[in-house]
N, C-alpha and C positions, 0 to 999 in steps of 0.2 A: 462560421470560423476555419481558417486556413489549416489544413492538415498538418503543417508543421508546427504547429503549436502545441498540440499534446495528442496521445492515444486516444483513440475514440472506441477502439472496439469494447462490445457490451459485454457484461460479465454478470455474476451472481455471488452475492455473498453475506457473511451472517451481520448482524446489527449490533451496535455499540453506541455508548450515551455521551453525549457532548455538552459543554457548558461555556462554550467560548463567546467573548463578547463580541457583539456587532462594531461594524465599521461605515460610517458616514451615513450620507443623508440622499436614499434615491428619488426617483422623480413621483410627484405626488399622483400623477395620472395613474400610476399602478394600483390603487385601492380600489377600483371598481373594475378591476381585470377579470375577465372571464375564467372559467376553469378550463384548463388544457387536459384533454383525456388522453390516456394513453392507451396505447393499441394493444392487448394483451399477447395477441400474435407477434409482436414485433420485438419482443423479447426474448433477450439470451436466456436459454434456460439449461439450468444444471438439475437433474432427479425432480423435475416437474414435466407434467404435461397438460395441453389445454384440451380440455373436453367441454363439449356443450356450453363454450363463453367462460369458463372456469379455468383457473389455474389451481391443479391439485398435484398431491405426491405420485410421483409416476411409478406405480406397482410393478411396471416393467426394470425399473432401473432405482432399485431402493439401494440409498446411499447415505454414510456419514461424513461430511464435511468436515476437514480438517486433520490433514496427516500428525502434523508437528505435536498439538497439543498429548496424544496419546490417549486419549478417552475413550471410553467401551461403547464402541457404535452398535452391539448388538440389542441395547435397549431406543434408540433412536433414530429416526430418518430424518433426514434433511432434505429441502427441495430450496432452490434460491433463480430469483430472476432480476436481469437488469435491462431496464429500458432505454432506449436511444436516446441520447442527449436531446434538450430540448430547450429551444431558442424564446428568450421572455421577447415583449414587446417595449422593455426598458429594461434599466440596472434597478437593483434594488439588493438588500440583504435579507430579505423576509418574504417568505413564502407558506403559503398552507396546503397540505397535503391530505387527501381523502383517501382511504382504502377502505372497500367495501368487503365483507367476506360473509359467507356461511359456516356459522362452526362460530367457534371462540376467538375473538380477537387477540386475545393474548399468545396465540398460536403462530401470530403472525407480526415479523419485525420488518419496519420499513426506515430506510434511509434515504438522505438527499446530500447532494454537493452540488456546487456552482463552478464557474470557472472564475479564477481571479484575473486581476490586471495585466500582469506577466502572462496570461495564456495556460498558464496550470491549473490544476483542480485543487478546491480547497478539501480537507480531510473531510470524509462521511460524519454525519448528523444524524440521529435519531428522531421519530417523532414519538407519540404515545401511540398506544394498542388502536387501531382503526385511522391514524393521522394525526395532524393537529399542525400547530404552528413552528416552522422553525427559523431560528435566526443563525444567519450564517456569519463566519468573522468578517467579512467585507461584501463590498456590493458586486454585484455578479450579474452577467446577461444571458448567462446560459445553465440549465440545472440537468442532474439527471437523480432518477431515482433507482432502487433496488430493493427487493421484498424477498424475505425468507420466511418459509414455512418450517417449523419443527414440530415434528408431534413424536410420542410415542410409539412403541410397534402396537400395543393396544389402541391406542388413539387412531394410528395409522390404517389399521383392519376396520376402525368403525366401532363405537364404543355402543353397547346395550341401552337404548331408550327405555322410557319410561311403560311403555307397552310392551316389550322384550323382541321389538325388532333392531336392526343394527343402523345405528344412525351415521349418516356422512361425514366423513373426514373433513375439517376444516379446509376452504377451499376460496380463493380471492376471484372475487366477481368483477371489481372497479378499480382501478386507480387512474387519480387526476391529481393536479396542481394547478396554484396561480398563485402569480405574484401580487405583493401586494405592498403597499407604502411602508419602507421601511422603518426603523426603530430610530434613527439619527444619533445613534450612541458615539461617544468618542472612540477614535481607534485605538484598536487593541494588538490582535495578531499579526499585524503587520510590522508593530513595533517589535513585538516577540520575536520575530524573523532576524530583528537586526543585534538581537541580543541574546548569543550563545553562551549560556551561563552553565555553574555546575561542574561535572567532570567533563570538561569540554576546551575545544582549541579553537576557540572561535576569532582570534586575531587575525584583522586584513592581512594577507601576507600577499602583497605585491599587485592585488588588484582592489581599486577603491570600491567595492560593494560587499554588502554585509557576508559573511559564511555562514554555511548551515551548520544546524546544532549538533554536537558529536559528543560520543560517549565511549567511554571504556567497558567493554562486554565481555562476558564470558562466552566463547561458542560452541556448540557442539553440533553434530554432523545429524543431519533427519533420517537420508538413509529411506526405509518405507517406500521403498520403490512399488509401482503398481497402485498404490493407495491414493485418494483423491485429495486434493490440498481444499482451503477453506473458498478459495476463488474457482474450482472448479478443475483445476489441471491434474492430469494423471502423471504422476512422478513416474520420471522415467531415469536409465542407470545416468550416472553422469551429467544430471542437471544443473541447471544454473539459475538458482534463487534462493530467498533467505524467506524465513519465517519471523515476525515480530510478535509480543503477544499482546496486542489489538486490532481491531478490525478498522480504525479509525484510518491507517494508511495502507489498506490492501487493495492492489492495483486488479484492475479490471482481467479477466481470464484471458491471459494471453498478451496483457499489457503492460506497461512500465512505469505508470505514470508517477509512482510513488517506488524512487531507486534509492538504494543506500550503496555508498562506498566504504568497502571493509577491508579494513588494512592489519596485517600482521604484526604483532610486536614480537614476538621472540620469547613471549611468557607462558608456558603451558602447564596444563593442569590447575586445578582450583588453588593451589600452593603459589602460582607464579614463578613455576621454576626455570631455569635455562637462562643462556648469555643473552639478555636483552641487550647489552651495552653494545656488543658488534653484529645485533642482527639486520639484516638490510630487508625491509620491510616489501612484501609485495601486497598488490590492492586487488579488488574486484568489484565492478561496479555490476548492482543485482537488483533484479525488481523484487517487491515484496510478493508473494504469491501465498503464503501461509499465513494461520496466526498460531503462536506458539513461542517458545517453548512453556510450560506449565500454565501460564495465566493465557487468560484470552481478552481482559479487558483493563493492561496494564500498560498505556500508553504513555511510558515512562520518558520521553523526549518531548511532551506538553508541558509548559508551566500549569496549565490549568487541567492536569491526569484527571480520568475518569475514575479511577479505583487510587487506593493506597497514598492519599494526598498528604501522608503525615511524611511521606519518603520525600529526598531531595530529587529534582529534577535529575533525568541521567541517573536514577539509579533503580531497576528492576525489583520488585518484587521480592521476587525468586532469589536473587544475589543477596538482600538484605535477611531473607528469610532462613540462606544458606549459612552466611557469616557470623549474623546476628541474634539468630532466632527470631526474627521479625514474624506477627501471628504464630507466635510457637513454633516457629519451624514449619509452617504448612502453606502450602500455594491456596489460590482461592477455591479450589475443588477438596481442600481438607487432607490434600496430599502429602506425604512427608517430603520434603524438596531435598534430594538427593545430589543435587549440583546447583552452583550460582547461574545457570545460563539465564542469558536476556537475550539471544539470539540463537536460531538454528541455520545452519546452511545446509543446502543439497551438496550431493555426492560429488558433482563437479566441480564446484564453488569451493569445497572444503579440500578435496584432492588436488585440484589442476589448478585452480585460482590463485589460492592461498599455500598451498603446499603445505598444510600442516599435517604433522606427524602424528598429533593426538589433539583433542581437544584444548582449546586455549584463549588467551584473551586477546581480544580484538579493539582496533579503534574504528568505531561506526560513525561515517556523517549521515545524516537524514537530509539528504539533496533539495527535496521539496521545500523543506523549512525556510530556504534564502530563496532570494530575489532569483529567477533566471533571467540571464542576459541573452542569451541564444541557444534555446533547446535545440537539443540534437538527439535523435531516436539512432542506436545502434540497431544495424539490421545484417543478417547474414543469409545467405543462398538457401541454407540448410532450414533456417528457423530454428535452430536449436545449438549450433555450435557459435562459441563465444569468440570475438574479436581480440587479436592482440596488443596488448598497452603496451606502447616502448616509452623510452626516456628521452626519446627525440624522434623527429620527423623522418625517420627512414630505418631499413632492416639492419642499418650495421648498429643501431642503437639497441641497448641491452633491454630483455623483456621485463617489464615492470608488474604484469597481472595481466588480466583479462577484462574484457567488458562483454558481458552477456546480450543476446538477440534482446532486442525491445528495452533495455534500458536506456532509461532518459538521463542524459548529461548535458552540463552546462557549458558550454563552450567561451572557456575567455578569451580565445583569439586565434587565427588563422596564421599558417605560413605555409612555404614550400618545401617540397621534401622528395623522396623517392617518390615515383609513378607508382600506383595500384589499382587494381581492377577489382571492382566490387560490385553487389547489388545495384548501387548508383551509377555506373559507370566506371568508366576510368577518369584519375586524375591525378597531379601532383600535390594538390592539396592535404593539408594534415590539419588537425583541430587538435589544442591544447585543452583537455578537460579536466586537468588537476596539476599540483603540482610536480611538474617531470613526466608527466603524463600525457601521451599522444596517440591518438588513432586516425586513422587515413580516413578522409571524408566518401572516399568510394564506398563505405561501409557503415554511412549513416544516413539519414534524411533530416533536412533540417539543419540549422547551423550557420548556413552561409552569409549571415547577417553579421557574422560575429567580425569585430575589428582585425586587423593584421597584429601580428606580433610584433613587439619592438625588443629588437636587440639589445641586450646590455653589454 
């Protein structure tokens, strides 16, 4: 698959449940496909080491992944491994996954995803302990697997066996996948990407394409510099990423395949005080690199959400717990919810991207929930600094926000403007990535197939 279609950097991340409907009928020839063995040495590992052909928790690097949920990491150790993407012999929406372990299968979570027709990834979908059949939301020709090993401190050190000797902690010994003949069920998730409902702004505005799902969330600042996120990133000062309360849309370590556009509203604090009528929004394009705040299985942007299905789409459970005592005012861990946060912003996104004076309400567009017309990835030489987003194709136009390194953006059209020099060379081409949002093509990879912007 061409590099300009989506990020392929490997990651490791935690598991999640998914119950999405399948799409279309793949080729019947896949019914007898052979197993595709995953090379354990090829996996991107965080907190795991490869010893004697087994993936096990790394005693030299005991970590607890996930900064945003602020869980007690003193009692658990987590390790994650993500395997390279795997090309299939044909298209299908159904795969079998087999994971062999020493120890308890319940200690290992396995997830799979596939590449959509537009070149973007589906969300992650889990298997049963030890593997099993996974039905993806649409047909794919490439898949990727990731596994997570999570143990208590006691189990990580080796439990005592029946004879008094220490038992070896759980380890992964084999991972394999095979495509099979698909389900042939009616289309579902593609239609969902065309229907942004709930607390949304889903109208088509100037572009004859479906718009991403959008929701109004309360945003807080992550902080926690030096901690490790759920995808293995070590939090830096002035970082530019977000945390959402589900692992379904957790990007690869260093990747941006799941990106959100977050815009300020002027409504500050849980009570939404402030001059919203005269507020000029700032927006930031940010990859999802962590899970939280509060919950970790609350994919509120999905119609068929994993948890809290009694709530409307686009309404985080923490928000409902805070404002209307949902679940007796507690989150999924039984903690008293102290604010209605549905998204966490890294320090750079909070302070520089949106320039928020305090926690406040933001509008969030989940970009991967729509079809991508011409995907581009933001790139910077420092691999950490963001790119300035302007309201027109030149430096004379006002700054309206920032786009993080590795953020995946959808290019609506391209136009000429001021010449700019960046990692992709020197050019006068600019991309429109949102309503009144332009970035220089010199700071992107991909997107060149976008049509010319029409001057109105």
